[in-house]
N, C-alpha and C positions, 0 to 999 in steps of 0.2 A: 447110770448114763452109758450108751453105748461107744466102744473105741471111737475115739474121732471125733467124738460131739464136745463142742465146747457152749461156754453161755454166755449169748451178749447180753447188754443191758443199754438203755435208752441214755441219751447223753447227760439227763438231767441226771440221772443216779449215779453218773462217772462224777459228775460236778460234787456228789455225797463223799465220794472218796476222796478228793482232794481235800475236803472240809477235814476227814477224818485224819490225816496224816499230820495234821497242826494243829489238832483238840488234845489237850489235856484235863485231867477231872479235878480241879481244886489242889486241895491240900494233899491230898493220898498220892497224888503223881500220876495217876493210871489213865492212858491213851481211852478218851472215848468217843462215841459218837449219838448224833441225835436219831429218834424215830424218826422217820417222814414217810411221807405218801410217795409212791414213784409209779413209775410203768416197770415190768419186769418181761424178758424174753428170754424164752430158754431156745437155743438156736445149733442149727449147725453151719460150720464155716468152712467154705472153700475159696480159696485162692486163684487169680490167674491175671490176664492181662486186659482191659477193655480194648473194644473191637466193634469198627463202625462195619455192619454190614452193607449197608447201602454204600458202596465203595465200587466206584465207575470210571475204568479208564475207556476214553471217547478219542474215535479216530474216523477220518473221511472214509468216504466210501467211494473214492473215483480218484483219478490221478488231475490235477489242473493247476491252477496257478492259484495260488492263495489270495483274494482280491481283498478281503477283511479280517481283521482279527478284532473282535467286539465284548473281550473278557480280559480281565488280567487276573491273578495271584491274589486270593483273598477276597471278590466279588462272590455274593452272594446271588445265586440262580434258580429259577423257579421249574418243573419240569416242563420238557418244548420251548425251553428260550434258547434264542440262535447264539451259537458259540462263536461260528466263522463263516464264511463264505467263499467260493472259489470264483472266480471270471465266470460269467456266464454267456458272453459275447455269441460262442461257438453254438453253445446249449439251446440258448432264445431263438438263433436262425434255424438251428433245425427242428424246433417246434413251428417254427412260420413256416418252413417248408412244408412238415407234414401234415401240419392244417390244409394247405393247398393241394397237397397231392390228394387229399380225402374230398374235398370238394370238387375236385377233378374225379374223382373216380366216381361221386353222385352223380355228376351230371351223363358222365358216358354212360352208367346204368339208366338213368331216367329217357335217353335218345334211343338205346336197346330198346326198352320198354315201349315206347311210342312205335318206333320203326316196325317192331312183332304185331303191336295193336293195330296198326294202319294196313298190315299185309294179310289180316288174317281175318278182320271186322270186314263184311258181316257174317261170313261163312264159317270160319273157324273161330273159336274161343278156346286157346289153349289146343286141346286134343280132342274137344267134344263138342256137339252140337244139340241144343235144347230148342224142342216146339215149345216157346212161350206162350203163344196165342191158343194153341189147342187144349194146352193145362188149363188156362182161363175159362175157356168155352167148356170143358167138360166138369169143371168143375161148377161152372153157373146151374148146368143142367143138371147136376145130382143136387144141390140146393132148390132147388124148383120141383125136382120129383120129391124131396123130403116134406115141403109142405102143402103140396097135390095129397100124400099118404096122410098126413095129419088132418087134412080136409075131411078126408073117405074115413077116417077112421071114428072121428067127431058123428057123422050122418051114420055111423052104422054099417057102413059098407066094408067090414074086415077085411073081404075076398080081394074085394079089388085094390087095397090097402096092401095086401102081402105081395101081390102082384108088382104094386108101384113100388115098394120097398125093393122087391127084388131087381127091377131097373137102376134105383139107384147103386145097389153093388157094383152093376154092371158100368155103371157113370164113372163111381170111385175109381173101378180097377182101370178104365181107361185114363183117367186124369194122372194116375200114378204111373202108366206107363208111357204116356206122353213127356211126364216130368222126367223119365227116367232118358239120358245122353248116351247118344250113340258114338260109338269110338268111328275116328276117321284116320285115315291114313294119311299123315300129313306131308304133303312138298316136301321135297329136300332142302330146297331155299328156307322154306317155314323154319324147318329145322335147324337151320345153322344159325339163323335169326334168334332163337333159343337160346342154344348156345352161347350166343354172343351177349343174351341178355345173363344169363349164369355166371359167364366170366367176368363181366361187368359188376355182379354184385360180390363174388370174390374178391375182386381188386380194391371193393368198399370194405369188406373185412381186412384185408391187408394195411390197408391205408389207416384204419382205425389202429391196429394195432403198432402201427409205426408211428402215430402220433402218439401212443401211450407210453411208449418207451421212452420217445424225447420228453416227454414231461417229467419220465417217472426222472431219467437222467438229469433235468434241471432241478429238480427236487433234490435229489442226493449230492447237489451242489453247495447244499444248507446242512452244516453240521449244527445238532441240540442236543442239549441236553437230556439224557433220559428220566434224570429224577433232580429233584430239588437237594440244595446243600451248596457247597462253598467250593469254589477252584482252587485246588491246592498246587496245580503245576499246567504249564501253558509251554509246550514244545515247537511252537511254530510261531512265525511271525510274516507279516503281509509281506509280500512277493516272493516269497518261497515256492517252488516248483515242485510238487509231488509227482513222481513217477511210478511206472505201473510196480517198481521195484518197493518203494517207501510209502504208500498211501494210506496203507493199512496201519502204518505204528502207530502208537497212543499220542494224540495232541494234545491231550486235555486230558486232568486227573481231577475226580468229581467226588467230593467226600459230604455224607450228612451227618453231621456232628448233632444233630438231636439225635439220633436213633444209634444208641451205643449197647453193645452187652459184654457179658463177660463168663469166659468160659473154663472149668477149672474140673477135677478130681473129684469125685467124694468115693467113700471106700465100703466096700460092700456091707459092712456092719451098720452103715448108716443110711445107706441108700434107699432102703426099703421105706424110711420115713419121709423121704422127699416125693413132692406129687407136683404134678403140673398146676402152675396159678399159685402155689405158695406165694406168699408174701415173704421178700428180703431186706434186710439194709447194705447197703453198698456202702464201703471205706475206702478212699484213697490214700497210699502211701507219702504221695506229694501232697494231701489236703487234709492235714490235721483238722479234726474237729467237724471235718463237714460228712455229712450223709445224705444219701440218696435214697429214696424207696425203689424195688425190682421187683419183678416179679419170674418166677421160674417159668422159661419157655421152652425147655428141651431138657429130656434125659434121656441118653441112650441107652439101646437095649443092648450093646455090642459092650463085654469086657474089657480092660486093659489089667495088663500086669504092670506095676510099678515094684520093683526090689522086690518081689515075691507078694504083694499085696495086691489083691483084685479090687478096680477102680472102675466109675463109671462117670463118662464125661456129664456134666452137667452145665446148660447155660442159664444164667439171668439178664434178663432186660432191664435197664434202668428207665424211670418212670421221669422225664422232665430233668435231667442230668445237668442241665444249667452251661452256662459259657466256661465257667474255669475247669470244667470233666472233659477232657481230650480222651480222643484215639489213643493206644497203645498205653495209659499209666498202669501202673502195678496197682491190684484193687482186691479186695477181701469182702465177700457177702456173706452174710450173717441170715440164711436161710431160717423162718420164723417157724419154729414146730407147735409152740405156745406162747401168749402173750397174753398179761394180763395189766391193766390200768388199776389209777387211783388204789394200790394196795400198800399197806404198811410193809416198811422194808427196812432189814439193819445187816451191817456187815457180818458175813457168817462167820468172821473171828469172834462174833461177839457172843455166839451161842453154843453153850458147853455143857457136858455131862455132869449132871447130879450124881448124888451118892446111888441114886435107884436108878440110875440110866435115864432119867427123864432130861427132856431140852430145857436149859433154864439158861437166864442173863442175868445181868449183875446190875442193878438199876442205880446209879447214883443220884444221891438226895442232894439236896439245896447246899446243906454242910459238908458235901465230899465224901460222905457215908456210903457205901455200897452196901444194897441188899440184895440176897440171891431171890429169884421170882420166876416160875416154872413158868413156859411159854409152850405153844402148838405152833409148828413150822409148818409152810407149805411149799410152794415154788422156790427153787434154786435158781439161782441165775450168776455164774462167774462166782462173784465174790459177795454177792447180794442174796440174802434170803428173805422168803416172804414169814411175816409173823400174821398167824390166824386168831390166835388168843394170848392176855397177856402184858400187852403194853398198848399205850396210846401213844397217839402221834404228839410230839416234843417232847417224849422220856427221852431222859442222858441215861446211857448205857455204856457199862465198860468194855473196852475191848482184851482185856487182859483178867484175871481173876486176879483178886487181892490177896495178897500175902494174910 
């Protein structure tokens, strides 16, 4: 197995080892172990500290006086929950004034529009005049001519129909010319009114922008959490005055304890065997016996040199870590390279070499006698090895050769 590779084993297999230490084999005094079925894992280990990537410091967006602080340390919050608010008296007044200014601008635009309409109607419409009655008369004449041409064709008078259709084309052309507007040179007073109307429209746009700015400022007075998690620090209190110099200082610290990961270094001999999505078993130094399943979620493409050894940063994300598993804890992740369930396992020390180089074990009979038996081994994992043939579940084997 490559340098740096270690072997992991399920918690139930570790329990076997504890039993082995206290077993002895009847009258012969040999330490023994029982053949059992268990899960074996071949792993690559990486160590580091747990880290919560969803870790946010939250600050106010503007100066002001803090009106309410709605959370305390230890409170659970959801994404978008309100943490605190500023005094919004002046901000609400600004919004009201901006709305009033917008309504006034709209009224002024309506007045300017009406004044221009009253001045130019019926002689002008903006800068053009259209002969509407002439258009309808020409189109009515063209329709009548088409109907007459159809009647002549049915009567077999194609020549007269052709002449009639020529008349139709002339009527359509006249209608088109009548529909086209003629440019007029507007009087100076009318031009002034048009400019006043345009100025009123611009005033509406400015008033809308002012209203939006006032509403944005009112919204900025409310501080919300960007993530779900737990409040770990509150640096402000009600009544505090935030100035332009300190309003952007962190006011709250939010962390999501359910999203934890561990980053460590794996050497160049083992990194080729690690891939994204591989399963890992994470254990914590502070929580003996606790195992949390994880997944490899990051493998760095850039190498790091540690004491002359080429290493690659690797991250394992924990799945459902539980309340006892906390940010910052020292941890080890055993990345599973191979896993076998429900296989016969024995301690590696029980497998010995026979005279011809084959693998053998000593099976302890009920009378305490140890009998040599050839076995076929499979996967090795730490202090345990898989037995493919030669033993049965429940057999008792010696951990040392008999004298």
